[in-house]
mmJSON file of the N, C-alpha and C atoms, coordinates in Angstrom:
{"data_MODEL":{"atom_site":{
"group_PDB":["ATOM","ATOM","ATOM","ATOM","ATOM","ATOM","ATOM","ATOM","ATOM","ATOM","ATOM","ATOM","ATOM","ATOM","ATOM","ATOM","ATOM","ATOM","ATOM","ATOM","ATOM","ATOM","ATOM","ATOM","ATOM","ATOM","ATOM","ATOM","ATOM","ATOM","ATOM","ATOM","ATOM","ATOM","ATOM","ATOM","ATOM","ATOM","ATOM","ATOM","ATOM","ATOM","ATOM","ATOM","ATOM","ATOM","ATOM","ATOM","ATOM","ATOM","ATOM","ATOM","ATOM","ATOM","ATOM","ATOM","ATOM","ATOM","ATOM","ATOM","ATOM","ATOM","ATOM","ATOM","ATOM","ATOM","ATOM","ATOM","ATOM","ATOM","ATOM","ATOM","ATOM","ATOM","ATOM","ATOM","ATOM","ATOM","ATOM","ATOM","ATOM","ATOM","ATOM","ATOM","ATOM","ATOM","ATOM","ATOM","ATOM","ATOM","ATOM","ATOM","ATOM","ATOM","ATOM","ATOM","ATOM","ATOM","ATOM","ATOM","ATOM","ATOM","ATOM","ATOM","ATOM","ATOM","ATOM","ATOM","ATOM","ATOM","ATOM","ATOM","ATOM","ATOM","ATOM","ATOM","ATOM","ATOM","ATOM","ATOM","ATOM","ATOM","ATOM","ATOM","ATOM","ATOM","ATOM","ATOM","ATOM","ATOM","ATOM","ATOM","ATOM","ATOM","ATOM","ATOM","ATOM","ATOM","ATOM","ATOM","ATOM","ATOM","ATOM","ATOM","ATOM","ATOM","ATOM","ATOM","ATOM","ATOM","ATOM","ATOM","ATOM","ATOM","ATOM","ATOM","ATOM","ATOM","ATOM","ATOM","ATOM","ATOM","ATOM","ATOM","ATOM","ATOM","ATOM","ATOM","ATOM","ATOM","ATOM","ATOM","ATOM","ATOM","ATOM","ATOM","ATOM","ATOM","ATOM","ATOM","ATOM","ATOM","ATOM","ATOM","ATOM","ATOM","ATOM","ATOM","ATOM","ATOM","ATOM","ATOM","ATOM","ATOM","ATOM","ATOM","ATOM","ATOM","ATOM","ATOM","ATOM","ATOM","ATOM","ATOM","ATOM","ATOM","ATOM","ATOM","ATOM","ATOM","ATOM","ATOM","ATOM","ATOM","ATOM","ATOM","ATOM","ATOM","ATOM","ATOM","ATOM","ATOM","ATOM","ATOM","ATOM","ATOM","ATOM","ATOM","ATOM","ATOM","ATOM","ATOM","ATOM","ATOM","ATOM","ATOM","ATOM","ATOM","ATOM","ATOM"],
"id":[1,2,3,4,5,6,7,8,9,10,11,12,13,14,15,16,17,18,19,20,21,22,23,24,25,26,27,28,29,30,31,32,33,34,35,36,37,38,39,40,41,42,43,44,45,46,47,48,49,50,51,52,53,54,55,56,57,58,59,60,61,62,63,64,65,66,67,68,69,70,71,72,73,74,75,76,77,78,79,80,81,82,83,84,85,86,87,88,89,90,91,92,93,94,95,96,97,98,99,100,101,102,103,104,105,106,107,108,109,110,111,112,113,114,115,116,117,118,119,120,121,122,123,124,125,126,127,128,129,130,131,132,133,134,135,136,137,138,139,140,141,142,143,144,145,146,147,148,149,150,151,152,153,154,155,156,157,158,159,160,161,162,163,164,165,166,167,168,169,170,171,172,173,174,175,176,177,178,179,180,181,182,183,184,185,186,187,188,189,190,191,192,193,194,195,196,197,198,199,200,201,202,203,204,205,206,207,208,209,210,211,212,213,214,215,216,217,218,219,220,221,222,223,224,225,226,227,228,229,230,231,232,233,234,235,236,237,238,239,240],
"type_symbol":["N","C","C","N","C","C","N","C","C","N","C","C","N","C","C","N","C","C","N","C","C","N","C","C","N","C","C","N","C","C","N","C","C","N","C","C","N","C","C","N","C","C","N","C","C","N","C","C","N","C","C","N","C","C","N","C","C","N","C","C","N","C","C","N","C","C","N","C","C","N","C","C","N","C","C","N","C","C","N","C","C","N","C","C","N","C","C","N","C","C","N","C","C","N","C","C","N","C","C","N","C","C","N","C","C","N","C","C","N","C","C","N","C","C","N","C","C","N","C","C","N","C","C","N","C","C","N","C","C","N","C","C","N","C","C","N","C","C","N","C","C","N","C","C","N","C","C","N","C","C","N","C","C","N","C","C","N","C","C","N","C","C","N","C","C","N","C","C","N","C","C","N","C","C","N","C","C","N","C","C","N","C","C","N","C","C","N","C","C","N","C","C","N","C","C","N","C","C","N","C","C","N","C","C","N","C","C","N","C","C","N","C","C","N","C","C","N","C","C","N","C","C","N","C","C","N","C","C","N","C","C","N","C","C","N","C","C","N","C","C"],
"label_atom_id":["N","CA","C","N","CA","C","N","CA","C","N","CA","C","N","CA","C","N","CA","C","N","CA","C","N","CA","C","N","CA","C","N","CA","C","N","CA","C","N","CA","C","N","CA","C","N","CA","C","N","CA","C","N","CA","C","N","CA","C","N","CA","C","N","CA","C","N","CA","C","N","CA","C","N","CA","C","N","CA","C","N","CA","C","N","CA","C","N","CA","C","N","CA","C","N","CA","C","N","CA","C","N","CA","C","N","CA","C","N","CA","C","N","CA","C","N","CA","C","N","CA","C","N","CA","C","N","CA","C","N","CA","C","N","CA","C","N","CA","C","N","CA","C","N","CA","C","N","CA","C","N","CA","C","N","CA","C","N","CA","C","N","CA","C","N","CA","C","N","CA","C","N","CA","C","N","CA","C","N","CA","C","N","CA","C","N","CA","C","N","CA","C","N","CA","C","N","CA","C","N","CA","C","N","CA","C","N","CA","C","N","CA","C","N","CA","C","N","CA","C","N","CA","C","N","CA","C","N","CA","C","N","CA","C","N","CA","C","N","CA","C","N","CA","C","N","CA","C","N","CA","C","N","CA","C","N","CA","C","N","CA","C","N","CA","C","N","CA","C","N","CA","C","N","CA","C","N","CA","C"],
"label_alt_id":[null,null,null,null,null,null,null,null,null,null,null,null,null,null,null,null,null,null,null,null,null,null,null,null,null,null,null,null,null,null,null,null,null,null,null,null,null,null,null,null,null,null,null,null,null,null,null,null,null,null,null,null,null,null,null,null,null,null,null,null,null,null,null,null,null,null,null,null,null,null,null,null,null,null,null,null,null,null,null,null,null,null,null,null,null,null,null,null,null,null,null,null,null,null,null,null,null,null,null,null,null,null,null,null,null,null,null,null,null,null,null,null,null,null,null,null,null,null,null,null,null,null,null,null,null,null,null,null,null,null,null,null,null,null,null,null,null,null,null,null,null,null,null,null,null,null,null,null,null,null,null,null,null,null,null,null,null,null,null,null,null,null,null,null,null,null,null,null,null,null,null,null,null,null,null,null,null,null,null,null,null,null,null,null,null,null,null,null,null,null,null,null,null,null,null,null,null,null,null,null,null,null,null,null,null,null,null,null,null,null,null,null,null,null,null,null,null,null,null,null,null,null,null,null,null,null,null,null,null,null,null,null,null,null,null,null,null,null,null,null],
"label_comp_id":["MET","MET","MET","ASP","ASP","ASP","THR","THR","THR","PHE","PHE","PHE","THR","THR","THR","THR","THR","THR","VAL","VAL","VAL","LEU","LEU","LEU","SER","SER","SER","VAL","VAL","VAL","PHE","PHE","PHE","SER","SER","SER","THR","THR","THR","VAL","VAL","VAL","CYS","CYS","CYS","ALA","ALA","ALA","ILE","ILE","ILE","VAL","VAL","VAL","PHE","PHE","PHE","GLY","GLY","GLY","TYR","TYR","TYR","ILE","ILE","ILE","ALA","ALA","ALA","PHE","PHE","PHE","VAL","VAL","VAL","ARG","ARG","ARG","ASN","ASN","ASN","ARG","ARG","ARG","ASP","ASP","ASP","LYS","LYS","LYS","ASP","ASP","ASP","LYS","LYS","LYS","GLU","GLU","GLU","SER","SER","SER","ASN","ASN","ASN","VAL","VAL","VAL","LYS","LYS","LYS","HIS","HIS","HIS","ASP","ASP","ASP","ALA","ALA","ALA","THR","THR","THR","VAL","VAL","VAL","LEU","LEU","LEU","THR","THR","THR","GLU","GLU","GLU","ILE","ILE","ILE","GLY","GLY","GLY","TYR","TYR","TYR","ILE","ILE","ILE","LYS","LYS","LYS","ALA","ALA","ALA","ASN","ASN","ASN","THR","THR","THR","ASP","ASP","ASP","GLU","GLU","GLU","ILE","ILE","ILE","LYS","LYS","LYS","ALA","ALA","ALA","GLU","GLU","GLU","GLN","GLN","GLN","LYS","LYS","LYS","GLU","GLU","GLU","GLN","GLN","GLN","ARG","ARG","ARG","LYS","LYS","LYS","LYS","LYS","LYS","ILE","ILE","ILE","CYS","CYS","CYS","LEU","LEU","LEU","TRP","TRP","TRP","GLN","GLN","GLN","ASN","ASN","ASN","THR","THR","THR","ARG","ARG","ARG","ARG","ARG","ARG","ARG","ARG","ARG","LEU","LEU","LEU","ARG","ARG","ARG","TYR","TYR","TYR","ILE","ILE","ILE"],
"label_asym_id":["A","A","A","A","A","A","A","A","A","A","A","A","A","A","A","A","A","A","A","A","A","A","A","A","A","A","A","A","A","A","A","A","A","A","A","A","A","A","A","A","A","A","A","A","A","A","A","A","A","A","A","A","A","A","A","A","A","A","A","A","A","A","A","A","A","A","A","A","A","A","A","A","A","A","A","A","A","A","A","A","A","A","A","A","A","A","A","A","A","A","A","A","A","A","A","A","A","A","A","A","A","A","A","A","A","A","A","A","A","A","A","A","A","A","A","A","A","A","A","A","A","A","A","A","A","A","A","A","A","A","A","A","A","A","A","A","A","A","A","A","A","A","A","A","A","A","A","A","A","A","A","A","A","A","A","A","A","A","A","A","A","A","A","A","A","A","A","A","A","A","A","A","A","A","A","A","A","A","A","A","A","A","A","A","A","A","A","A","A","A","A","A","A","A","A","A","A","A","A","A","A","A","A","A","A","A","A","A","A","A","A","A","A","A","A","A","A","A","A","A","A","A","A","A","A","A","A","A","A","A","A","A","A","A","A","A","A","A","A","A"],
"label_entity_id":["1","1","1","1","1","1","1","1","1","1","1","1","1","1","1","1","1","1","1","1","1","1","1","1","1","1","1","1","1","1","1","1","1","1","1","1","1","1","1","1","1","1","1","1","1","1","1","1","1","1","1","1","1","1","1","1","1","1","1","1","1","1","1","1","1","1","1","1","1","1","1","1","1","1","1","1","1","1","1","1","1","1","1","1","1","1","1","1","1","1","1","1","1","1","1","1","1","1","1","1","1","1","1","1","1","1","1","1","1","1","1","1","1","1","1","1","1","1","1","1","1","1","1","1","1","1","1","1","1","1","1","1","1","1","1","1","1","1","1","1","1","1","1","1","1","1","1","1","1","1","1","1","1","1","1","1","1","1","1","1","1","1","1","1","1","1","1","1","1","1","1","1","1","1","1","1","1","1","1","1","1","1","1","1","1","1","1","1","1","1","1","1","1","1","1","1","1","1","1","1","1","1","1","1","1","1","1","1","1","1","1","1","1","1","1","1","1","1","1","1","1","1","1","1","1","1","1","1","1","1","1","1","1","1","1","1","1","1","1","1"],
"label_seq_id":[1,1,1,2,2,2,3,3,3,4,4,4,5,5,5,6,6,6,7,7,7,8,8,8,9,9,9,10,10,10,11,11,11,12,12,12,13,13,13,14,14,14,15,15,15,16,16,16,17,17,17,18,18,18,19,19,19,20,20,20,21,21,21,22,22,22,23,23,23,24,24,24,25,25,25,26,26,26,27,27,27,28,28,28,29,29,29,30,30,30,31,31,31,32,32,32,33,33,33,34,34,34,35,35,35,36,36,36,37,37,37,38,38,38,39,39,39,40,40,40,41,41,41,42,42,42,43,43,43,44,44,44,45,45,45,46,46,46,47,47,47,48,48,48,49,49,49,50,50,50,51,51,51,52,52,52,53,53,53,54,54,54,55,55,55,56,56,56,57,57,57,58,58,58,59,59,59,60,60,60,61,61,61,62,62,62,63,63,63,64,64,64,65,65,65,66,66,66,67,67,67,68,68,68,69,69,69,70,70,70,71,71,71,72,72,72,73,73,73,74,74,74,75,75,75,76,76,76,77,77,77,78,78,78,79,79,79,80,80,80],
"pdbx_PDB_ins_code":[null,null,null,null,null,null,null,null,null,null,null,null,null,null,null,null,null,null,null,null,null,null,null,null,null,null,null,null,null,null,null,null,null,null,null,null,null,null,null,null,null,null,null,null,null,null,null,null,null,null,null,null,null,null,null,null,null,null,null,null,null,null,null,null,null,null,null,null,null,null,null,null,null,null,null,null,null,null,null,null,null,null,null,null,null,null,null,null,null,null,null,null,null,null,null,null,null,null,null,null,null,null,null,null,null,null,null,null,null,null,null,null,null,null,null,null,null,null,null,null,null,null,null,null,null,null,null,null,null,null,null,null,null,null,null,null,null,null,null,null,null,null,null,null,null,null,null,null,null,null,null,null,null,null,null,null,null,null,null,null,null,null,null,null,null,null,null,null,null,null,null,null,null,null,null,null,null,null,null,null,null,null,null,null,null,null,null,null,null,null,null,null,null,null,null,null,null,null,null,null,null,null,null,null,null,null,null,null,null,null,null,null,null,null,null,null,null,null,null,null,null,null,null,null,null,null,null,null,null,null,null,null,null,null,null,null,null,null,null,null],
"Cartn_x":[0.537,-0.173,0.689,1.815,2.551,3.521,3.78,4.387,3.249,2.233,1.011,0.889,0.511,0.951,2.152,3.06,4.148,4.327,3.524,3.709,2.576,1.565,0.4,1.271,1.666,2.176,3.382,4.014,5.14,4.175,3.166,2.912,2.065,1.126,0.387,1.433,2.42,3.242,4.047,4.084,4.588,3.7,2.303,0.896,1.186,1.098,0.973,2.335,3.288,4.268,3.769,3.888,3.169,2.092,1.117,-0.564,0.198,0.864,1.374,2.441,2.963,4.12,3.045,1.937,1.534,0.376,0.03,-1.149,0.128,0.986,2.193,2.259,2.79,2.925,1.786,0.501,-0.95,-0.722,-0.742,-0.964,0.133,1.672,2.448,2.1,1.781,0.942,-0.449,-0.614,-2.084,-1.775,-0.474,-0.102,1.099,1.415,2.047,0.902,-0.226,-1.082,-2.024,-1.93,-2.552,-1.724,-0.583,0.6,0.71,0.232,0.625,-0.91,-1.661,-2.904,-2.906,-2.829,-2.326,-1.639,0.12,0.661,0.26,-0.756,-1.599,-2.12,-3.038,-4.295,-3.458,-2.284,-1.606,-1.055,-0.521,0.072,-1.08,-2.095,-2.872,-3.713,-4.094,-4.025,-3.11,-2.028,-1.002,-0.985,-1.249,-1.363,-2.575,-3.851,-4.813,-4.47,-3.729,-3.278,-3.017,-1.655,-0.809,-2.007,-2.534,-3.156,-4.119,-4.262,-5.442,-4.849,-3.113,-2.574,-1.862,-1.855,-1.195,-2.58,-3.44,-4.705,-5.239,-4.731,-5.23,-3.453,-2.56,-1.422,-1.762,-2.161,-2.53,-3.644,-4.707,-5.862,-5.246,-4.68,-3.803,-3.142,-2.688,-1.903,-2.451,-3.812,-4.745,-5.276,-5.611,-6.094,-5.198,-3.613,-2.978,-3.006,-2.709,-2.939,-4.494,-5.158,-6.202,-6.354,-5.763,-5.602,-4.27,-3.483,-2.212,-2.787,-3.912,-4.384,-5.377,-6.332,-7.182,-6.646,-5.321,-4.566,-4.003,-3.333,-2.775,-4.137,-5.158,-6.335,-6.681,-7.121,-7.432,-6.157,-5.265,-4.037,-3.834,-4.229,-4.381,-5.729,-6.726,-7.955,-7.797,-7.481,-6.647,-6.171,-5.416,-4.971,-5.267,-7.048,-7.259,-8.074],
"Cartn_y":[-1.188,-0.191,1.619,1.088,2.142,2.623,1.423,1.728,2.211,1.93,2.7,4.148,4.37,5.691,6.875,6.185,6.57,7.215,6.215,5.916,6.759,7.253,7.982,9.533,9.503,10.628,11.421,10.361,11.022,11.356,10.194,10.609,11.812,12.301,13.454,14.367,14.333,15.673,15.674,14.688,15.05,15.718,15.011,15.794,17.313,17.359,19.213,19.829,18.947,19.652,20.156,18.747,19.398,19.669,19.865,20.356,22.222,22.493,24.057,24.435,23.676,23.759,23.885,23.29,23.266,24.855,24.903,26.38,27.503,27.742,28.359,28.807,27.782,28.061,28.65,27.92,28.789,30.111,30.27,31.988,32.749,32.325,33.292,33.242,32.137,32.498,33.74,33.237,34.281,35.469,35.404,37.051,37.653,37.146,37.555,37.86,36.978,37.228,38.886,38.948,39.953,41.302,41.046,42.434,43.058,41.58,41.693,42.479,41.633,42.87,44.475,44.62,45.795,46.503,46.072,47.058,47.294,46.191,46.492,47.858,47.858,48.66,49.971,50.192,51.355,52.197,50.892,51.196,51.928,51.359,51.744,52.655,53.309,54.983,55.728,55.465,56.276,56.471,55.726,55.634,56.641,56.643,57.234,59.063,58.821,60.389,61.124,60.569,60.991,61.201,60.255,60.841,62.132,62.029,63.54,64.608,64.923,65.402,66.498,64.943,65.342,66.023,65.895,66.2,67.727,68.094,69.232,70.636,69.445,70.398,70.903,69.7,70.546,71.345,71.129,72.162,73.872,73.599,74.705,75.626,74.263,75.254,76.091,75.374,76.043,77.082,77.309,78.205,79.371,79.177,80.549,81.073,80.208,80.563,81.517,81.155,82.038,83.448,82.813,84.3,85.445,85.231,85.803,86.041,85.944,86.041,87.171,86.943,87.829,88.895,89.008,90.252,91.127,90.335,91.192,91.406,90.821,91.68,92.521,92.744,93.785,94.844,94.882,95.964,96.647,95.617,96.493,96.967,96.964,97.357,98.863,99.073,100.018,101.367,100.525,101.697,102.579,101.28,102.197,103.558],
"Cartn_z":[0.052,0.226,-0.299,0.991,0.877,-0.623,-1.403,-2.897,-3.692,-3.546,-4.371,-3.979,-2.547,-2.238,-3.171,-3.125,-3.611,-5.097,-5.487,-6.99,-7.806,-7.116,-7.07,-6.737,-5.838,-5.522,-6.308,-6.7,-7.944,-9.236,-9.542,-11.048,-11.045,-9.818,-9.588,-9.605,-9.096,-9.435,-10.514,-11.359,-12.877,-13.711,-13.21,-14.274,-13.985,-12.715,-12.301,-12.919,-13.04,-14.055,-15.717,-15.623,-17.267,-17.484,-16.737,-17.0,-16.759,-16.052,-15.371,-16.449,-16.923,-18.453,-19.457,-19.669,-20.936,-20.29,-19.336,-19.035,-19.593,-19.072,-19.295,-20.599,-21.625,-22.732,-23.737,-22.914,-23.94,-23.223,-22.147,-22.073,-23.169,-22.799,-23.523,-24.765,-25.6,-26.714,-26.901,-26.055,-26.184,-26.104,-25.062,-24.754,-25.782,-26.567,-27.708,-29.344,-29.349,-29.979,-29.418,-28.451,-28.121,-28.352,-27.813,-28.377,-29.581,-30.31,-31.929,-32.778,-31.483,-32.069,-31.737,-30.374,-30.233,-31.17,-31.328,-32.08,-33.301,-34.041,-34.945,-35.194,-34.295,-33.891,-33.888,-33.215,-32.699,-33.944,-34.941,-36.432,-37.182,-37.166,-38.232,-37.345,-36.09,-35.708,-35.86,-36.031,-36.322,-38.071,-38.543,-39.979,-40.495,-39.65,-40.12,-39.66,-38.396,-38.206,-38.993,-39.474,-40.518,-41.859,-42.397,-43.305,-43.219,-42.24,-41.926,-41.432,-41.447,-40.807,-42.31,-43.481,-44.865,-45.251,-45.473,-45.897,-45.649,-43.938,-43.486,-43.723,-44.267,-44.266,-46.116,-47.041,-48.292,-48.315,-47.321,-47.063,-46.921,-45.894,-45.075,-46.501,-47.318,-48.419,-49.463,-49.678,-50.135,-50.149,-48.71,-48.295,-48.667,-47.828,-48.218,-49.58,-50.451,-51.983,-52.275,-51.908,-51.904,-50.966,-50.108,-49.548,-50.168,-50.481,-51.468,-52.252,-53.667,-54.45,-54.21,-53.109,-52.592,-52.235,-51.657,-51.018,-52.037,-53.095,-53.861,-55.125,-55.204,-55.769,-55.693,-53.989,-52.837,-52.768,-53.32,-53.587,-54.824,-55.432,-57.258,-57.289,-56.787,-56.731,-56.035,-54.68,-53.951,-55.076,-55.839,-56.175,-57.778,-57.969,-59.127,-58.979],
"occupancy":[1.0,1.0,1.0,1.0,1.0,1.0,1.0,1.0,1.0,1.0,1.0,1.0,1.0,1.0,1.0,1.0,1.0,1.0,1.0,1.0,1.0,1.0,1.0,1.0,1.0,1.0,1.0,1.0,1.0,1.0,1.0,1.0,1.0,1.0,1.0,1.0,1.0,1.0,1.0,1.0,1.0,1.0,1.0,1.0,1.0,1.0,1.0,1.0,1.0,1.0,1.0,1.0,1.0,1.0,1.0,1.0,1.0,1.0,1.0,1.0,1.0,1.0,1.0,1.0,1.0,1.0,1.0,1.0,1.0,1.0,1.0,1.0,1.0,1.0,1.0,1.0,1.0,1.0,1.0,1.0,1.0,1.0,1.0,1.0,1.0,1.0,1.0,1.0,1.0,1.0,1.0,1.0,1.0,1.0,1.0,1.0,1.0,1.0,1.0,1.0,1.0,1.0,1.0,1.0,1.0,1.0,1.0,1.0,1.0,1.0,1.0,1.0,1.0,1.0,1.0,1.0,1.0,1.0,1.0,1.0,1.0,1.0,1.0,1.0,1.0,1.0,1.0,1.0,1.0,1.0,1.0,1.0,1.0,1.0,1.0,1.0,1.0,1.0,1.0,1.0,1.0,1.0,1.0,1.0,1.0,1.0,1.0,1.0,1.0,1.0,1.0,1.0,1.0,1.0,1.0,1.0,1.0,1.0,1.0,1.0,1.0,1.0,1.0,1.0,1.0,1.0,1.0,1.0,1.0,1.0,1.0,1.0,1.0,1.0,1.0,1.0,1.0,1.0,1.0,1.0,1.0,1.0,1.0,1.0,1.0,1.0,1.0,1.0,1.0,1.0,1.0,1.0,1.0,1.0,1.0,1.0,1.0,1.0,1.0,1.0,1.0,1.0,1.0,1.0,1.0,1.0,1.0,1.0,1.0,1.0,1.0,1.0,1.0,1.0,1.0,1.0,1.0,1.0,1.0,1.0,1.0,1.0,1.0,1.0,1.0,1.0,1.0,1.0,1.0,1.0,1.0,1.0,1.0,1.0,1.0,1.0,1.0,1.0,1.0,1.0],
"B_iso_or_equiv":[0.0,0.0,0.0,0.0,0.0,0.0,0.0,0.0,0.0,0.0,0.0,0.0,0.0,0.0,0.0,0.0,0.0,0.0,0.0,0.0,0.0,0.0,0.0,0.0,0.0,0.0,0.0,0.0,0.0,0.0,0.0,0.0,0.0,0.0,0.0,0.0,0.0,0.0,0.0,0.0,0.0,0.0,0.0,0.0,0.0,0.0,0.0,0.0,0.0,0.0,0.0,0.0,0.0,0.0,0.0,0.0,0.0,0.0,0.0,0.0,0.0,0.0,0.0,0.0,0.0,0.0,0.0,0.0,0.0,0.0,0.0,0.0,0.0,0.0,0.0,0.0,0.0,0.0,0.0,0.0,0.0,0.0,0.0,0.0,0.0,0.0,0.0,0.0,0.0,0.0,0.0,0.0,0.0,0.0,0.0,0.0,0.0,0.0,0.0,0.0,0.0,0.0,0.0,0.0,0.0,0.0,0.0,0.0,0.0,0.0,0.0,0.0,0.0,0.0,0.0,0.0,0.0,0.0,0.0,0.0,0.0,0.0,0.0,0.0,0.0,0.0,0.0,0.0,0.0,0.0,0.0,0.0,0.0,0.0,0.0,0.0,0.0,0.0,0.0,0.0,0.0,0.0,0.0,0.0,0.0,0.0,0.0,0.0,0.0,0.0,0.0,0.0,0.0,0.0,0.0,0.0,0.0,0.0,0.0,0.0,0.0,0.0,0.0,0.0,0.0,0.0,0.0,0.0,0.0,0.0,0.0,0.0,0.0,0.0,0.0,0.0,0.0,0.0,0.0,0.0,0.0,0.0,0.0,0.0,0.0,0.0,0.0,0.0,0.0,0.0,0.0,0.0,0.0,0.0,0.0,0.0,0.0,0.0,0.0,0.0,0.0,0.0,0.0,0.0,0.0,0.0,0.0,0.0,0.0,0.0,0.0,0.0,0.0,0.0,0.0,0.0,0.0,0.0,0.0,0.0,0.0,0.0,0.0,0.0,0.0,0.0,0.0,0.0,0.0,0.0,0.0,0.0,0.0,0.0,0.0,0.0,0.0,0.0,0.0,0.0],
"pdbx_formal_charge":[null,null,null,null,null,null,null,null,null,null,null,null,null,null,null,null,null,null,null,null,null,null,null,null,null,null,null,null,null,null,null,null,null,null,null,null,null,null,null,null,null,null,null,null,null,null,null,null,null,null,null,null,null,null,null,null,null,null,null,null,null,null,null,null,null,null,null,null,null,null,null,null,null,null,null,null,null,null,null,null,null,null,null,null,null,null,null,null,null,null,null,null,null,null,null,null,null,null,null,null,null,null,null,null,null,null,null,null,null,null,null,null,null,null,null,null,null,null,null,null,null,null,null,null,null,null,null,null,null,null,null,null,null,null,null,null,null,null,null,null,null,null,null,null,null,null,null,null,null,null,null,null,null,null,null,null,null,null,null,null,null,null,null,null,null,null,null,null,null,null,null,null,null,null,null,null,null,null,null,null,null,null,null,null,null,null,null,null,null,null,null,null,null,null,null,null,null,null,null,null,null,null,null,null,null,null,null,null,null,null,null,null,null,null,null,null,null,null,null,null,null,null,null,null,null,null,null,null,null,null,null,null,null,null,null,null,null,null,null,null],
"auth_seq_id":[1,1,1,2,2,2,3,3,3,4,4,4,5,5,5,6,6,6,7,7,7,8,8,8,9,9,9,10,10,10,11,11,11,12,12,12,13,13,13,14,14,14,15,15,15,16,16,16,17,17,17,18,18,18,19,19,19,20,20,20,21,21,21,22,22,22,23,23,23,24,24,24,25,25,25,26,26,26,27,27,27,28,28,28,29,29,29,30,30,30,31,31,31,32,32,32,33,33,33,34,34,34,35,35,35,36,36,36,37,37,37,38,38,38,39,39,39,40,40,40,41,41,41,42,42,42,43,43,43,44,44,44,45,45,45,46,46,46,47,47,47,48,48,48,49,49,49,50,50,50,51,51,51,52,52,52,53,53,53,54,54,54,55,55,55,56,56,56,57,57,57,58,58,58,59,59,59,60,60,60,61,61,61,62,62,62,63,63,63,64,64,64,65,65,65,66,66,66,67,67,67,68,68,68,69,69,69,70,70,70,71,71,71,72,72,72,73,73,73,74,74,74,75,75,75,76,76,76,77,77,77,78,78,78,79,79,79,80,80,80],
"auth_comp_id":["MET","MET","MET","ASP","ASP","ASP","THR","THR","THR","PHE","PHE","PHE","THR","THR","THR","THR","THR","THR","VAL","VAL","VAL","LEU","LEU","LEU","SER","SER","SER","VAL","VAL","VAL","PHE","PHE","PHE","SER","SER","SER","THR","THR","THR","VAL","VAL","VAL","CYS","CYS","CYS","ALA","ALA","ALA","ILE","ILE","ILE","VAL","VAL","VAL","PHE","PHE","PHE","GLY","GLY","GLY","TYR","TYR","TYR","ILE","ILE","ILE","ALA","ALA","ALA","PHE","PHE","PHE","VAL","VAL","VAL","ARG","ARG","ARG","ASN","ASN","ASN","ARG","ARG","ARG","ASP","ASP","ASP","LYS","LYS","LYS","ASP","ASP","ASP","LYS","LYS","LYS","GLU","GLU","GLU","SER","SER","SER","ASN","ASN","ASN","VAL","VAL","VAL","LYS","LYS","LYS","HIS","HIS","HIS","ASP","ASP","ASP","ALA","ALA","ALA","THR","THR","THR","VAL","VAL","VAL","LEU","LEU","LEU","THR","THR","THR","GLU","GLU","GLU","ILE","ILE","ILE","GLY","GLY","GLY","TYR","TYR","TYR","ILE","ILE","ILE","LYS","LYS","LYS","ALA","ALA","ALA","ASN","ASN","ASN","THR","THR","THR","ASP","ASP","ASP","GLU","GLU","GLU","ILE","ILE","ILE","LYS","LYS","LYS","ALA","ALA","ALA","GLU","GLU","GLU","GLN","GLN","GLN","LYS","LYS","LYS","GLU","GLU","GLU","GLN","GLN","GLN","ARG","ARG","ARG","LYS","LYS","LYS","LYS","LYS","LYS","ILE","ILE","ILE","CYS","CYS","CYS","LEU","LEU","LEU","TRP","TRP","TRP","GLN","GLN","GLN","ASN","ASN","ASN","THR","THR","THR","ARG","ARG","ARG","ARG","ARG","ARG","ARG","ARG","ARG","LEU","LEU","LEU","ARG","ARG","ARG","TYR","TYR","TYR","ILE","ILE","ILE"],
"auth_asym_id":["A","A","A","A","A","A","A","A","A","A","A","A","A","A","A","A","A","A","A","A","A","A","A","A","A","A","A","A","A","A","A","A","A","A","A","A","A","A","A","A","A","A","A","A","A","A","A","A","A","A","A","A","A","A","A","A","A","A","A","A","A","A","A","A","A","A","A","A","A","A","A","A","A","A","A","A","A","A","A","A","A","A","A","A","A","A","A","A","A","A","A","A","A","A","A","A","A","A","A","A","A","A","A","A","A","A","A","A","A","A","A","A","A","A","A","A","A","A","A","A","A","A","A","A","A","A","A","A","A","A","A","A","A","A","A","A","A","A","A","A","A","A","A","A","A","A","A","A","A","A","A","A","A","A","A","A","A","A","A","A","A","A","A","A","A","A","A","A","A","A","A","A","A","A","A","A","A","A","A","A","A","A","A","A","A","A","A","A","A","A","A","A","A","A","A","A","A","A","A","A","A","A","A","A","A","A","A","A","A","A","A","A","A","A","A","A","A","A","A","A","A","A","A","A","A","A","A","A","A","A","A","A","A","A","A","A","A","A","A","A"],
"auth_atom_id":["N","CA","C","N","CA","C","N","CA","C","N","CA","C","N","CA","C","N","CA","C","N","CA","C","N","CA","C","N","CA","C","N","CA","C","N","CA","C","N","CA","C","N","CA","C","N","CA","C","N","CA","C","N","CA","C","N","CA","C","N","CA","C","N","CA","C","N","CA","C","N","CA","C","N","CA","C","N","CA","C","N","CA","C","N","CA","C","N","CA","C","N","CA","C","N","CA","C","N","CA","C","N","CA","C","N","CA","C","N","CA","C","N","CA","C","N","CA","C","N","CA","C","N","CA","C","N","CA","C","N","CA","C","N","CA","C","N","CA","C","N","CA","C","N","CA","C","N","CA","C","N","CA","C","N","CA","C","N","CA","C","N","CA","C","N","CA","C","N","CA","C","N","CA","C","N","CA","C","N","CA","C","N","CA","C","N","CA","C","N","CA","C","N","CA","C","N","CA","C","N","CA","C","N","CA","C","N","CA","C","N","CA","C","N","CA","C","N","CA","C","N","CA","C","N","CA","C","N","CA","C","N","CA","C","N","CA","C","N","CA","C","N","CA","C","N","CA","C","N","CA","C","N","CA","C","N","CA","C","N","CA","C","N","CA","C","N","CA","C","N","CA","C","N","CA","C","N","CA","C"],
"pdbx_PDB_model_num":[1,1,1,1,1,1,1,1,1,1,1,1,1,1,1,1,1,1,1,1,1,1,1,1,1,1,1,1,1,1,1,1,1,1,1,1,1,1,1,1,1,1,1,1,1,1,1,1,1,1,1,1,1,1,1,1,1,1,1,1,1,1,1,1,1,1,1,1,1,1,1,1,1,1,1,1,1,1,1,1,1,1,1,1,1,1,1,1,1,1,1,1,1,1,1,1,1,1,1,1,1,1,1,1,1,1,1,1,1,1,1,1,1,1,1,1,1,1,1,1,1,1,1,1,1,1,1,1,1,1,1,1,1,1,1,1,1,1,1,1,1,1,1,1,1,1,1,1,1,1,1,1,1,1,1,1,1,1,1,1,1,1,1,1,1,1,1,1,1,1,1,1,1,1,1,1,1,1,1,1,1,1,1,1,1,1,1,1,1,1,1,1,1,1,1,1,1,1,1,1,1,1,1,1,1,1,1,1,1,1,1,1,1,1,1,1,1,1,1,1,1,1,1,1,1,1,1,1,1,1,1,1,1,1,1,1,1,1,1,1]
}}}
């Protein structure tokens, strides 16, 4: 009976170690996947912000041209 208890204890210990390692590997892989998804989301948002910034710069440049034309026209009309 003593031998059976010892064998059962050793078997239980080995199973606990194996299941613990399997759980560790599974969670590590899920953490990696989660980090990759987060990084992809951040990069997508950065790209969106950059695109909008470029669009704003283009609109601003166009507005400057219109303002310069308007000012030049106003100056010419003043001297008539």
